[in-house]
C-alpha positions in Angstrom: 0.0 0.0 0.0 1.1 3.6 -0.6 0.5 6.7 1.5 -1.9 9.4 0.3 -3.1 12.7 1.9 -6.7 13.8 1.8 -7.3 17.5 1.2 -9.8 17.4 4.1 -6.9 18.9 6.2 -7.2 22.0 3.9 -11.0 22.2 3.8 -11.3 25.6 5.4 -9.6 27.2 2.5 -10.1 27.2 -1.3 -7.8 24.8 -3.0 -4.6 26.4 -4.2 -1.1 25.7 -5.5 0.5 26.0 -2.0 -1.4 23.0 -0.8 0.1 20.8 -3.5 3.6 22.3 -2.7 3.1 21.3 1.0 2.1 17.8 0.2 5.0 17.4 -2.2 7.5 19.0 0.2 6.5 16.4 2.9 7.4 13.6 0.4 3.9 12.5 -0.5 3.1 11.6 -4.1 -0.6 10.9 -3.9 -3.7 12.7 -2.7 -7.4 12.5 -2.3 -9.4 15.6 -3.4 -12.4 16.8 -1.5 -14.9 18.2 -4.0 -16.8 20.5 -1.7 -18.2 23.9 -2.8 -16.0 26.6 -1.2 -12.9 24.3 -1.2 -13.3 22.9 -4.7 -15.9 24.7 -6.9 -16.6 21.9 -9.3 -18.6 24.2 -11.6 -15.4 26.2 -12.3 -13.8 24.8 -15.5 -10.8 27.1 -15.1 -10.2 25.7 -11.6 -10.1 22.2 -13.1 -7.2 23.2 -15.4 -5.4 24.8 -12.4 -5.7 21.6 -10.3 -4.4 19.5 -13.2 -1.4 21.9 -13.6 -0.6 21.9 -9.8 -0.8 18.1 -9.8 1.7 17.8 -12.7 4.0 20.5 -11.4 4.4 19.0 -7.9 4.1 15.3 -9.1 1.2 14.6 -6.8 -1.2 12.1 -8.3 -4.9 12.8 -8.1 -5.7 9.2 -7.3 -9.0 9.4 -5.3 -11.7 12.0 -4.6 -14.4 12.4 -2.0 -17.7 13.3 -3.6 -19.5 16.2 -1.9 -21.5 15.6 1.3 -23.4 18.9 1.1 -23.8 22.2 -0.7 -24.3 25.6 0.9 -28.0 24.9 0.7 -28.6 21.2 1.5 -27.2 18.0 2.6 -26.6 15.6 -0.3 -28.5 12.3 0.0 -29.1 10.0 -3.0 -31.6 8.0 -0.9 -33.8 10.9 0.2 -37.3 10.9 -1.4 -37.4 14.7 -1.5 -33.9 15.7 -2.5 -32.6 12.5 -4.1 -32.8 13.9 -7.7 -31.3 17.2 -6.6 -28.5 15.3 -4.9 -27.9 13.3 -8.0 -27.6 16.4 -10.2 -25.0 17.8 -7.7 -23.0 14.6 -7.8 -23.1 14.5 -11.5 -21.6 18.0 -11.7 -18.8 16.9 -9.3 -18.0 13.6 -11.0 -17.9 15.2 -14.5 -15.4 17.8 -13.1 -13.3 15.1 -11.5 -13.5 12.7 -14.5 -11.2 15.0 -16.5 -8.6 15.0 -13.8 -7.9 11.3 -14.2 -9.1 10.5 -10.7 -9.5 6.7 -10.4 -11.8 6.2 -7.5 -14.7 8.2 -5.9 -15.5 7.9 -2.3 -19.3 8.2 -1.6 -21.6 8.0 1.5 -24.8 5.9 1.5 -27.8 7.5 3.1 -31.6 7.5 3.1 -33.8 4.8 1.7 -31.6 2.1 0.0 -34.0 1.4 -2.9 -34.0 5.1 -3.7 -30.3 5.3 -3.2 -29.7 2.4 -5.6 -31.9 3.9 -8.3 -30.1 7.3 -8.2 -26.7 5.8 -7.8 -27.1 3.7 -10.9 -27.4 6.9 -12.9 -24.3 8.3 -11.4 -22.5 5.0 -12.0 -23.3 4.8 -15.7 -22.4 8.4 -16.2 -18.8 7.7 -15.2 -16.2 5.0 -15.9 -14.5 5.4 -12.5 -14.5 3.2 -9.4 -16.8 3.9 -6.5 -15.9 3.1 -2.8 -18.7 3.1 -0.2 -17.6 4.5 3.2 -18.6 3.3 6.7 -20.4 6.3 8.1 -19.5 8.2 11.4 -23.3 8.4 12.2 -23.8 4.7 12.4 -25.1 3.7 8.9 -23.7 2.1 7.0 -21.3 0.3 9.3 -18.7 -1.9 7.8 -21.0 -4.9 8.4 -23.6 -3.3 6.2 -21.3 -2.6 3.2 -21.0 -6.2 1.9 -24.8 -6.4 1.4 -24.9 -3.0 -0.3 -22.1 -4.2 -2.7 -23.9 -7.4 -3.3 -27.2 -5.7 -4.2 -25.5 -3.2 -6.6 -23.2 -5.8 -8.2 -26.2 -7.9 -9.0 -27.8 -5.0 -11.0 -24.9 -2.9 -12.4 -22.9 -3.9 -15.5 -19.1 -4.4 -14.9 -19.5 -3.5 -11.2 -17.4 -6.4 -10.0 -14.4 -4.4 -11.0 -15.6 -0.9 -10.2 -17.3 -1.1 -6.7 -15.7 -1.6 -3.4 -15.5 -0.3 0.2 -13.7 2.7 1.6 -12.8 1.7 5.2 -12.6 4.7 7.5 -10.6 3.3 10.5 -11.6 6.2 12.8 -15.3 5.6 12.2 -14.8 1.9 12.8 -13.1 2.8 16.1 -16.3 4.5 17.3 -18.8 1.9 16.2 -17.0 -1.5 15.7 -14.1 -1.8 18.1 -11.4 -3.0 17.6 -11.1 -1.4 14.2 -8.6 -4.0 12.9 -11.4 -6.6 12.8 -13.2 -4.6 10.2 -10.1 -4.8 8.0 -10.3 -8.5 8.0 -14.1 -8.6 7.6 -14.1 -6.4 4.5 -11.0 -7.9 3.1 -10.4 -7.7 -0.6 -13.5 -5.5 -1.0 -11.5 -2.5 0.4 -10.3 -0.3 -2.5 -9.8 2.9 -0.5 -9.1 4.0 3.1 -9.4 6.9 5.4 -6.8 6.9 8.1 -7.0 8.9 11.3 -7.1 8.4 15.1 -9.7 9.2 17.8 -10.6 8.5 21.4 -13.2 5.8 20.5 -16.1 8.2 21.2 -15.8 11.2 18.8 -14.8 11.5 15.2 -11.7 13.6 15.8 -9.7 12.8 12.7 -6.4 13.4 14.5 -3.1 11.9 13.2 -2.3 8.3 14.1 -0.8 8.0 17.6 -2.9 10.8 19.1 -5.9 8.6 19.9 -6.4 5.1 21.3 -6.2 3.0 18.1 -3.7 0.1 18.2 -1.9 0.8 14.9 0.3 -2.2 15.2 -2.8 -4.4 15.0 -4.4 -2.3 12.2 -1.3 -2.5 10.0 -1.0 -6.2 10.7 -4.6 -6.7 9.5 -3.9 -4.8 6.3 -0.8 -7.0 5.7 -2.9 -10.1 6.3 -5.4 -9.1 3.5 -2.5 -8.1 1.3 -4.0 -4.6 0.8 -2.5 -2.9 -2.2 -4.4 0.4 -2.5 -4.0 3.8 -1.0 -3.4 4.4 2.7 -5.1 7.8 2.8 -4.6 10.1 5.8 -7.8 12.0 6.3 -7.0 14.6 9.0 -9.3 17.2 10.5 -9.3 20.8 9.0 -9.1 22.1 12.6 -5.4 22.8 12.3 -4.3 26.3 11.5 -3.0 26.7 7.9 0.6 27.4 9.1 0.5 24.2 11.3 -0.2 21.9 8.4 3.4 21.3 7.3 4.2 20.0 10.8 1.2 17.7 10.7 2.3 16.4 7.3 5.8 15.8 8.7 4.3 13.7 11.5 2.4 11.6 9.0 5.5 11.1 7.0 7.3 9.9 10.2 4.5 7.5 10.9 4.9 6.1 7.4 8.7 5.7 7.7 8.4 4.0 11.1 5.9 1.5 9.7 7.4 0.8 6.3 4.5 2.4 4.4 5.5 3.6 0.9 5.3 7.4 0.4 
């Protein structure tokens, strides 16, 4: 597996060149974009070209992207009877923006009525050729134990989905709902195609760097080795840090990788 940095840590500010410089200066070569309104305005075609230029200039691969969770006006939910169609339109805007950036995998949250979600998701799925990874949610649904059934339902209906659908395991969320989190690595196994890596106290979704909470990282890393995980190990750290503190946070993440033989 190879380390990656989520742009969640930068979420309080509009995406800019300096963020790519920080990631590159810390030694990281992969990232996960966060396509959220004020951070990444996915209706701005000029911004798309800037992001592509920054990625190439600093040699930071745009490997995965988190699809938006909300707009300034509403919370996105493909499974909501009232706003499902509106949510779909928003996700189509975002995915079309990201498709041109050569992002390989989109992380998405499941919410609302599953039948409505499946119907709307199928339209999003067929509008793109990318992979989709369903994340275990910090609010309790879906948990990692729910994701295999969701994958089974969708793979039964969607063409070529065996290769394009999988799980995004958020270790911090698992540490809140399904302790110890290392067991969720084993349970999801080969279906894991993306990760979100952060620490917490087992109660709150803090998204602090590994080592600052109570997760046993030796056991978590052992579990990933057991399933022969080969995808990104993506650090998804809270945007609570001040902008000038971020380089030091990235340095701590780099040290964690070096201490645990994780490729950067």
